[in-house]
N, C-alpha and C positions, 0 to 999 in steps of 0.2 A: 283906709290903708296906707301906712308910710311909705315913701318911696326911699330907695337906697340909691346912692351916685356915690362910684369910687372913680378916681383914676390910679391906674397901677403901671408901676415900672415894670417892663418886662425885657428879659434878655433872651440869652440861648438856651436856657434851663426852663422847663415847665413850670409856670408861676400860677398860683390859685389867684383867680380874679372874682370869683362870685361862689358864693355857697348859699343855697335858698334855706331859709330856717325850716326846720321840721315842721309838720304840722300844716303846712301851706299846700294848697292843690297846684294844679298846673299854673306856672307865672310866666310871663313874657319877659325874656331877658334881651335888651337892647345893647349891641357891643359895636363901639366906634372905633376905628384905627386912627391914632392920632400920631403914628410912626411914620416916616419916609419909606419906611421897606414892608413888606409883607408880615401880617401877624397870622399865627395859625392856631385855631380854637379847637380843644377837645379834653381827653381827660389827662391824666397826670402821666400817661405814657407817650404823649404826642412828639412828634418829630418835624422838622421842618423838610426832610429828605422823603421823596417819593416811595410809598411802600403801605406796608398795613397799618402802621402807626401814625401817618401822616395826618395832621388835623385839618379841618375845614379853614381854608384861607380866606383873609380878607386881605384884598390884593393892594390896596392904595391908600393913601392918606385920604380921610375924609369918609371913606366907605364904610358902611354899617352892614350888620348881621342881625336878626332877630332869631332867637330860639325859644323852646318852650320847654321849661324845666318842671320837675317836682320837687317838693319840699325834701330838703336833705342833699338834693343833688350838688356835686362842685363841678365847676367849669374852670380849666385851666388854660393859658397860653403861652406861646413862644415867639420870639421875633427871628425872622430870617437873618437879621444883622446882629449888631451888638446891642449892649442894654441901653434903653431910651426911657428918660423919666417920663411917667405919664404916658405912656405907649397906648394905653388902653383903658377907654371910658366904658364904664357898664352903668346901665340904670335899671331897676327892677322893683317890684311891690315886695316890701320885707314884712308884711304882716298880712 
């Protein structure tokens, strides 16, 4: 299996950080916060504001989150602050 590793610039609009290829079963997705502010993880409609669409927070630089996704699933991130280059690192099995 080939590993996929990405660094993604994330700002105040939901940004696609991972799409698991179709045909892959459950895959562990490891997400690392490279930003100095909180990053929120979720679907394309996530916000940083408390409420029904608030994403799952990764609250501090160096913090990680692991999720399990199915093939075809998409994962988005949004920053509580302005745009930060390489704010989110993701690694997962792409095959």
